[in-house]
BAMARGU-480123 format. One line per 4 residues: number of its first residue (from 1); for each residue x negated, y, z negated of N, C-alpha, C. Coordinates in nm, 2 decimals. Last residue first. Layout:
residues N
NUM) X Y Z X Y Z X Y Z; ...
END
This chain:
residues 217
217) -0.36 1.97 -0.18 -0.26 2.04 -0.26 -0.32 2.11 -0.38; -0.51 1.97 0.15 -0.51 1.96 0.01 -0.39 2.02 -0.06; -0.66 1.84 0.45 -0.55 1.91 0.38 -0.57 1.88 0.23; -0.94 1.90 0.65 -0.82 1.82 0.63 -0.72 1.90 0.55
213) -1.17 2.02 0.79 -1.19 1.92 0.68 -1.06 1.84 0.66; -1.13 2.23 0.96 -1.23 2.13 1.00 -1.25 2.03 0.89; -0.99 2.42 0.70 -1.04 2.42 0.84 -1.15 2.31 0.86; -0.74 2.29 0.53 -0.88 2.33 0.51 -0.95 2.31 0.64
209) -0.41 2.38 0.46 -0.50 2.33 0.56 -0.64 2.38 0.53; -0.21 2.29 0.18 -0.29 2.38 0.25 -0.39 2.32 0.35; 0.10 2.25 0.04 0.00 2.18 0.12 -0.08 2.28 0.20; 0.28 2.42 -0.07 0.19 2.35 -0.16 0.08 2.28 -0.08
205) 0.46 2.73 -0.03 0.39 2.62 0.03 0.29 2.55 -0.07; 0.75 2.80 -0.24 0.62 2.83 -0.18 0.54 2.71 -0.13; 0.94 2.64 0.03 0.85 2.74 -0.03 0.86 2.75 -0.18; 0.95 2.29 0.14 1.00 2.43 0.13 0.89 2.52 0.07
201) 0.93 2.02 0.20 0.89 2.07 0.06 0.94 2.21 0.04; 1.01 2.01 0.46 1.09 1.95 0.36 1.06 1.99 0.22; 0.79 2.14 0.58 0.92 2.19 0.60 1.02 2.14 0.50; 0.58 1.97 0.51 0.58 2.11 0.46 0.72 2.17 0.47
197) 0.65 1.75 0.67 0.65 1.74 0.52 0.66 1.88 0.46; 0.61 1.84 0.92 0.75 1.80 0.88 0.76 1.80 0.73; 0.33 1.87 0.91 0.42 1.98 0.94 0.56 1.96 0.90; 0.25 1.61 0.86 0.22 1.72 0.76 0.31 1.84 0.78
193) 0.32 1.49 1.10 0.38 1.45 0.97 0.37 1.55 0.87; 0.16 1.62 1.28 0.30 1.63 1.30 0.37 1.60 1.16; -0.10 1.54 1.19 -0.06 1.68 1.20 0.09 1.70 1.20; -0.07 1.26 1.22 -0.09 1.32 1.09 -0.05 1.47 1.09
189) -0.03 1.23 1.50 0.07 1.19 1.41 0.05 1.25 1.27; -0.19 1.26 1.71 -0.16 1.39 1.64 -0.06 1.36 1.53; -0.44 1.00 1.76 -0.31 1.06 1.76 -0.30 1.19 1.68; -0.67 0.86 1.76 -0.67 0.99 1.83 -0.54 1.06 1.83
185) -0.62 0.61 1.66 -0.70 0.70 1.58 -0.71 0.84 1.64; -0.29 0.49 1.66 -0.40 0.54 1.75 -0.48 0.64 1.67; -0.18 0.22 1.45 -0.19 0.37 1.47 -0.31 0.40 1.56; -0.17 -0.04 1.39 -0.12 0.00 1.52 -0.14 0.15 1.55
181) -0.24 -0.07 1.13 -0.34 -0.09 1.22 -0.30 -0.05 1.37; -0.04 0.19 0.96 -0.09 0.06 0.98 -0.19 0.05 1.09; -0.09 0.48 0.75 -0.04 0.42 0.87 -0.10 0.28 0.88; -0.19 0.58 0.52 -0.05 0.59 0.53 0.00 0.52 0.66
177) -0.48 0.56 0.51 -0.40 0.52 0.40 -0.25 0.51 0.42; -0.58 0.64 0.76 -0.62 0.51 0.71 -0.52 0.46 0.60; -0.47 0.89 0.78 -0.44 0.79 0.88 -0.46 0.65 0.83; -0.60 1.01 0.56 -0.46 1.00 0.57 -0.41 0.90 0.67
173) -0.87 0.99 0.65 -0.82 0.93 0.52 -0.67 0.91 0.52; -0.86 1.15 0.88 -0.89 1.01 0.89 -0.85 0.93 0.76; -0.81 1.40 0.77 -0.71 1.34 0.86 -0.73 1.19 0.87; -0.92 1.42 0.43 -0.94 1.43 0.57 -0.82 1.36 0.65
169) -0.83 1.61 0.15 -0.82 1.48 0.21 -0.83 1.49 0.36; -0.98 1.79 -0.11 -0.94 1.79 0.03 -0.94 1.65 0.09; -0.85 1.77 -0.44 -0.96 1.74 -0.34 -0.90 1.75 -0.20; -0.62 1.79 -0.59 -0.68 1.91 -0.54 -0.80 1.89 -0.45
165) -0.57 1.51 -0.64 -0.58 1.61 -0.74 -0.66 1.73 -0.70; -0.52 1.29 -0.48 -0.65 1.35 -0.47 -0.67 1.46 -0.57; -0.25 1.23 -0.52 -0.35 1.15 -0.59 -0.49 1.20 -0.59; -0.14 1.41 -0.34 -0.12 1.43 -0.48 -0.23 1.35 -0.57
161) -0.22 1.29 -0.10 -0.26 1.43 -0.13 -0.25 1.46 -0.28; -0.10 1.04 -0.11 -0.24 1.05 -0.10 -0.29 1.19 -0.14; 0.18 1.12 -0.12 0.12 1.04 -0.23 -0.04 1.05 -0.23; 0.21 1.25 0.12 0.23 1.32 0.00 0.16 1.25 -0.12
157) 0.17 1.03 0.30 0.08 1.14 0.30 0.09 1.22 0.17; 0.39 0.86 0.22 0.25 0.82 0.21 0.15 0.93 0.21; 0.61 1.02 0.29 0.59 0.99 0.15 0.44 0.94 0.13; 0.57 1.03 0.56 0.57 1.16 0.48 0.54 1.13 0.34
153) 0.61 0.76 0.62 0.48 0.83 0.65 0.47 0.96 0.57; 0.87 0.71 0.54 0.76 0.64 0.48 0.63 0.71 0.50; 1.04 1.03 0.50 1.01 0.91 0.58 0.89 0.84 0.51; 1.23 1.17 0.23 1.10 1.16 0.31 1.10 1.03 0.38
149) 1.41 1.38 0.07 1.44 1.27 0.17 1.32 1.25 0.27; 1.37 1.45 -0.26 1.32 1.48 -0.13 1.35 1.35 -0.04; 1.58 1.59 -0.51 1.52 1.47 -0.45 1.49 1.50 -0.30; 1.49 1.85 -0.73 1.57 1.81 -0.61 1.50 1.69 -0.54
145) 1.33 1.93 -0.93 1.44 1.85 -0.96 1.52 1.80 -0.85; 1.13 2.06 -0.79 1.22 2.14 -0.88 1.34 2.06 -0.91; 1.12 1.79 -0.59 1.07 1.92 -0.61 1.17 2.01 -0.68; 1.04 1.44 -0.58 1.13 1.55 -0.61 1.05 1.68 -0.61
141) 1.03 1.10 -0.47 0.97 1.23 -0.48 1.07 1.34 -0.50; 0.99 0.75 -0.53 1.07 0.87 -0.52 0.99 1.00 -0.54; 0.91 0.50 -0.61 0.89 0.54 -0.47 0.98 0.65 -0.44; 0.89 0.40 -0.86 1.03 0.41 -0.80 1.02 0.45 -0.66
137) 0.61 0.43 -0.89 0.68 0.30 -0.92 0.82 0.30 -0.85; 0.53 0.69 -0.83 0.48 0.58 -0.75 0.55 0.44 -0.77; 0.70 0.97 -0.81 0.70 0.85 -0.89 0.66 0.74 -0.81; 0.60 1.30 -0.78 0.61 1.17 -0.71 0.60 1.06 -0.80
133) 0.69 1.64 -0.79 0.66 1.52 -0.86 0.68 1.40 -0.77; 0.64 1.99 -0.82 0.65 1.87 -0.72 0.61 1.75 -0.80; 0.60 2.21 -0.96 0.73 2.15 -0.97 0.75 2.04 -0.87; 0.27 2.13 -1.01 0.37 2.23 -1.03 0.50 2.17 -1.05
129) 0.23 1.81 -0.93 0.16 1.94 -0.90 0.27 2.05 -0.91; 0.20 1.47 -1.03 0.27 1.60 -1.05 0.17 1.72 -1.00; 0.28 1.14 -1.03 0.19 1.24 -0.98 0.26 1.37 -0.97; 0.31 0.87 -1.24 0.38 0.99 -1.20 0.28 1.10 -1.16
125) 0.11 0.68 -1.29 0.23 0.64 -1.21 0.32 0.76 -1.17; -0.22 0.83 -1.22 -0.11 0.79 -1.31 0.01 0.75 -1.23; -0.52 0.73 -1.10 -0.40 0.79 -1.06 -0.29 0.74 -1.15; -0.74 0.59 -1.18 -0.74 0.73 -1.22 -0.61 0.79 -1.19
121) -0.72 0.33 -1.07 -0.69 0.35 -1.21 -0.69 0.50 -1.26; -0.62 0.19 -0.82 -0.66 0.33 -0.83 -0.63 0.38 -0.98; -0.54 -0.06 -0.87 -0.65 -0.04 -0.77 -0.70 0.10 -0.77; -0.33 -0.02 -1.04 -0.45 -0.08 -1.10 -0.57 -0.06 -1.00
117) -0.14 0.06 -0.87 -0.18 0.16 -0.97 -0.31 0.11 -1.03; -0.10 -0.18 -0.73 -0.16 -0.06 -0.66 -0.21 0.04 -0.76; 0.03 -0.33 -0.92 -0.11 -0.37 -0.88 -0.17 -0.25 -0.81; 0.28 -0.20 -0.93 0.20 -0.21 -1.05 0.05 -0.24 -1.01
113) 0.37 -0.24 -0.66 0.34 -0.10 -0.71 0.25 -0.10 -0.84; 0.39 -0.52 -0.66 0.30 -0.45 -0.57 0.26 -0.31 -0.62; 0.60 -0.55 -0.85 0.46 -0.61 -0.87 0.36 -0.54 -0.79; 0.81 -0.42 -0.73 0.76 -0.37 -0.86 0.62 -0.43 -0.88
109) 0.84 -0.58 -0.50 0.80 -0.44 -0.48 0.74 -0.38 -0.61; 0.92 -0.82 -0.62 0.80 -0.81 -0.54 0.75 -0.67 -0.52; 1.16 -0.74 -0.73 1.05 -0.79 -0.82 0.92 -0.78 -0.74; 1.31 -0.69 -0.51 1.28 -0.58 -0.60 1.16 -0.61 -0.69
105) 1.34 -0.96 -0.41 1.26 -0.86 -0.34 1.22 -0.74 -0.43; 1.29 -1.25 -0.59 1.37 -1.13 -0.57 1.29 -1.02 -0.52; 1.17 -1.55 -0.44 1.16 -1.44 -0.53 1.26 -1.33 -0.49; 1.13 -1.91 -0.43 1.18 -1.78 -0.38 1.17 -1.67 -0.48
101) 0.78 -1.86 -0.49 0.90 -1.85 -0.40 1.01 -1.95 -0.45; 0.61 -1.69 -0.77 0.66 -1.81 -0.70 0.77 -1.78 -0.60; 0.34 -1.48 -0.79 0.49 -1.48 -0.78 0.53 -1.60 -0.70; 0.08 -1.34 -0.97 0.13 -1.46 -0.91 0.28 -1.46 -0.90
97) -0.22 -1.13 -0.97 -0.08 -1.16 -1.01 -0.03 -1.28 -0.92; -0.48 -1.13 -0.90 -0.44 -1.04 -1.00 -0.30 -1.06 -1.05; -0.70 -1.40 -0.84 -0.58 -1.33 -0.81 -0.54 -1.24 -0.92; -0.92 -1.56 -0.91 -0.94 -1.41 -0.91 -0.82 -1.33 -0.86
93) -0.88 -1.82 -0.97 -0.95 -1.79 -0.85 -0.98 -1.64 -0.83; -0.71 -1.81 -1.19 -0.85 -1.85 -1.21 -0.94 -1.82 -1.09; -0.47 -1.76 -1.07 -0.53 -1.65 -1.15 -0.68 -1.68 -1.17; -0.43 -2.02 -0.96 -0.43 -1.90 -0.88 -0.50 -1.79 -0.95
89) -0.44 -2.19 -1.19 -0.53 -2.21 -1.08 -0.55 -2.08 -1.00; -0.21 -2.10 -1.33 -0.35 -2.09 -1.39 -0.45 -2.10 -1.28; -0.01 -2.16 -1.15 -0.03 -2.03 -1.19 -0.17 -2.01 -1.24; -0.04 -2.44 -1.14 -0.06 -2.36 -1.02 -0.09 -2.22 -1.05
85) 0.03 -2.50 -1.41 -0.11 -2.53 -1.36 -0.14 -2.45 -1.23; 0.30 -2.43 -1.41 0.20 -2.36 -1.50 0.06 -2.38 -1.45; 0.44 -2.43 -1.08 0.41 -2.49 -1.21 0.31 -2.40 -1.28; 0.52 -2.36 -0.83 0.55 -2.27 -0.94 0.52 -2.33 -1.08
81) 0.47 -2.33 -0.49 0.43 -2.41 -0.61 0.44 -2.32 -0.73; 0.51 -2.15 -0.30 0.63 -2.23 -0.34 0.60 -2.32 -0.46; 0.36 -1.83 -0.35 0.36 -1.97 -0.32 0.48 -2.04 -0.37; 0.16 -1.55 -0.34 0.29 -1.60 -0.32 0.28 -1.75 -0.29
77) -0.06 -1.34 -0.53 -0.03 -1.47 -0.46 0.11 -1.51 -0.45; -0.19 -1.04 -0.48 -0.07 -1.10 -0.54 -0.05 -1.23 -0.46; -0.48 -0.86 -0.55 -0.43 -0.98 -0.48 -0.31 -1.03 -0.56; -0.62 -0.54 -0.47 -0.55 -0.63 -0.57 -0.48 -0.74 -0.50
73) -0.93 -0.45 -0.34 -0.79 -0.48 -0.31 -0.73 -0.57 -0.42; -1.19 -0.41 -0.37 -1.11 -0.35 -0.47 -0.96 -0.38 -0.45; -1.42 -0.68 -0.32 -1.32 -0.59 -0.27 -1.24 -0.54 -0.38; -1.64 -0.85 -0.35 -1.63 -0.73 -0.44 -1.52 -0.64 -0.39
69) -1.67 -1.09 -0.24 -1.72 -0.98 -0.16 -1.71 -0.85 -0.24; -1.55 -1.26 -0.42 -1.70 -1.27 -0.41 -1.75 -1.15 -0.33; -1.29 -1.20 -0.36 -1.34 -1.17 -0.49 -1.49 -1.16 -0.49; -1.28 -1.30 -0.10 -1.25 -1.16 -0.12 -1.31 -1.11 -0.26
65) -1.32 -1.57 -0.14 -1.42 -1.49 -0.06 -1.40 -1.34 -0.08; -1.10 -1.64 -0.30 -1.23 -1.66 -0.35 -1.33 -1.57 -0.27; -0.88 -1.59 -0.12 -0.89 -1.52 -0.25 -1.04 -1.52 -0.30; -0.94 -1.78 0.08 -0.93 -1.64 0.11 -0.95 -1.55 -0.01
61) -0.92 -2.01 -0.07 -1.05 -1.98 -0.02 -1.05 -1.83 0.02; -0.64 -2.01 -0.12 -0.74 -2.01 -0.23 -0.88 -1.97 -0.18; -0.54 -2.02 0.14 -0.52 -1.90 0.06 -0.62 -1.89 -0.05; -0.75 -2.18 0.38 -0.66 -2.19 0.28 -0.65 -2.06 0.20
57) -0.79 -2.09 0.72 -0.85 -2.09 0.59 -0.75 -2.08 0.48; -0.58 -2.26 0.90 -0.71 -2.20 0.92 -0.79 -2.20 0.79; -0.27 -2.18 0.72 -0.35 -2.25 0.82 -0.48 -2.18 0.84; -0.21 -2.17 0.36 -0.22 -2.10 0.49 -0.30 -2.20 0.59
53) -0.07 -2.15 0.08 -0.08 -2.26 0.18 -0.09 -2.21 0.32; -0.04 -1.90 -0.05 -0.15 -1.99 -0.08 -0.17 -2.10 0.03; -0.01 -1.57 0.07 0.04 -1.70 0.06 -0.07 -1.80 0.03; -0.06 -1.26 -0.06 -0.13 -1.37 -0.01 -0.06 -1.50 -0.03
49) -0.08 -0.93 -0.03 0.02 -1.03 -0.06 -0.02 -1.16 0.01; -0.30 -0.70 -0.15 -0.28 -0.81 -0.05 -0.18 -0.91 -0.11; -0.31 -0.34 -0.18 -0.26 -0.47 -0.23 -0.26 -0.57 -0.11; -0.46 -0.15 -0.05 -0.44 -0.14 -0.19 -0.40 -0.27 -0.25
45) -0.73 -0.21 0.19 -0.59 -0.22 0.14 -0.58 -0.20 -0.01; -0.95 -0.11 0.39 -0.93 -0.08 0.24 -0.79 -0.09 0.20; -1.07 -0.36 0.61 -0.97 -0.25 0.58 -0.95 -0.24 0.43; -1.23 -0.58 0.64 -1.26 -0.46 0.72 -1.18 -0.34 0.69
41) -1.12 -0.78 0.48 -1.26 -0.74 0.46 -1.30 -0.61 0.53; -0.87 -0.82 0.57 -0.88 -0.78 0.43 -1.02 -0.73 0.40; -0.91 -0.91 0.83 -0.85 -0.78 0.81 -0.87 -0.73 0.67; -1.04 -1.16 0.77 -1.11 -1.05 0.85 -1.05 -0.92 0.83
37) -0.83 -1.29 0.64 -0.95 -1.26 0.57 -1.03 -1.15 0.64; -0.64 -1.31 0.85 -0.61 -1.23 0.74 -0.73 -1.19 0.66; -0.77 -1.49 1.02 -0.75 -1.35 1.07 -0.72 -1.26 0.95; -0.78 -1.72 0.85 -0.90 -1.66 0.90 -0.88 -1.51 0.95
33) -0.51 -1.77 0.77 -0.61 -1.73 0.67 -0.73 -1.67 0.73; -0.23 -1.63 0.95 -0.33 -1.74 0.93 -0.44 -1.68 0.84; -0.07 -1.42 1.00 -0.01 -1.54 0.98 -0.10 -1.66 0.96; -0.06 -1.08 0.88 -0.14 -1.19 0.95 -0.07 -1.32 0.91
29) 0.04 -0.74 0.90 0.07 -0.88 0.88 -0.03 -0.97 0.95; 0.05 -0.43 0.72 0.00 -0.51 0.83 0.03 -0.66 0.79; 0.23 -0.14 0.62 0.21 -0.28 0.61 0.15 -0.34 0.74; 0.28 0.13 0.41 0.22 0.09 0.54 0.18 -0.05 0.53
25) 0.59 0.20 0.23 0.45 0.15 0.23 0.41 0.12 0.38; 0.85 0.27 0.17 0.76 0.37 0.20 0.61 0.32 0.19; 1.03 0.07 0.16 0.99 0.12 0.03 0.87 0.22 0.04; 1.04 0.00 0.42 1.16 0.08 0.37 1.13 0.14 0.23
21) 0.82 -0.15 0.41 0.82 -0.03 0.49 0.93 0.06 0.45; 0.91 -0.37 0.27 0.80 -0.28 0.21 0.79 -0.15 0.28; 1.10 -0.48 0.45 1.14 -0.43 0.32 1.04 -0.34 0.26; 0.93 -0.55 0.66 1.04 -0.45 0.68 1.08 -0.39 0.55
17) 0.76 -0.74 0.54 0.71 -0.61 0.59 0.81 -0.51 0.61; 0.94 -0.94 0.48 0.87 -0.87 0.37 0.82 -0.74 0.42; 1.01 -1.01 0.74 1.11 -0.96 0.65 1.05 -0.89 0.53; 0.76 -1.10 0.84 0.83 -0.98 0.90 0.93 -0.93 0.81
13) 0.72 -1.32 0.67 0.63 -1.21 0.67 0.69 -1.09 0.73; 0.94 -1.49 0.74 0.93 -1.43 0.61 0.84 -1.31 0.60; 0.87 -1.54 1.01 1.00 -1.47 0.98 1.00 -1.41 0.84; 0.62 -1.66 0.98 0.63 -1.53 1.05 0.76 -1.46 1.01
9) 0.46 -1.82 0.75 0.60 -1.81 0.80 0.63 -1.67 0.85; 0.21 -1.75 0.66 0.22 -1.83 0.78 0.36 -1.84 0.83; 0.09 -1.45 0.55 0.20 -1.55 0.53 0.22 -1.62 0.66; -0.04 -1.18 0.42 -0.09 -1.29 0.49 0.01 -1.41 0.45
5) 0.00 -0.84 0.43 0.08 -0.96 0.40 0.02 -1.07 0.48; -0.14 -0.55 0.29 -0.16 -0.66 0.39 -0.08 -0.78 0.34; -0.06 -0.21 0.25 -0.04 -0.35 0.21 -0.07 -0.44 0.32; -0.11 0.11 0.12 -0.13 0.02 0.23 -0.14 -0.12 0.18
1) 0.06 0.41 0.03 0.01 0.28 -0.01 0.00 0.18 0.11
END
């Protein structure tokens, strides 16, 4: 799952990003509306965590432009303004959810996971292939009832492969969906991550390489 956090309080943005990465999500950060809008328009994020009171371009305008552009990214507004009118205004702009500050971090994670499922309506909250299961809400994976100790990148790759339902997923798709913008497009990180994931999943093998195309389950 890939998330963009647009929040002008860098300390808060970094703290949110650290927590979301621990929840096995790929996270990018922007601290102003203009840069955040550019990132949101050029990258296929699952969820945008959007502060309302932003420098440059106001959060309301960011939301309006993204909705007008037809982005599939789900928008969760964060704001210190918590009145009913503020909530109605935010949702009226096209935001999918609204969370006032201060907030409980587990609530933020749960809201993001729920929105991500809505951005991919064909994917159920529990992804299953044989004895392999991944719970997108709890961010947990098991095989034959055994909990899998996966890194965020391993979890992200497994989630993308399971959600594809047997379709071959290219290396580029995996890099786009499970890594942040700092990833080198020419890196061997995907190959290495798949190799480590295969080792943790054990036998019989469930991830298959499709020559010159990518990987599939």
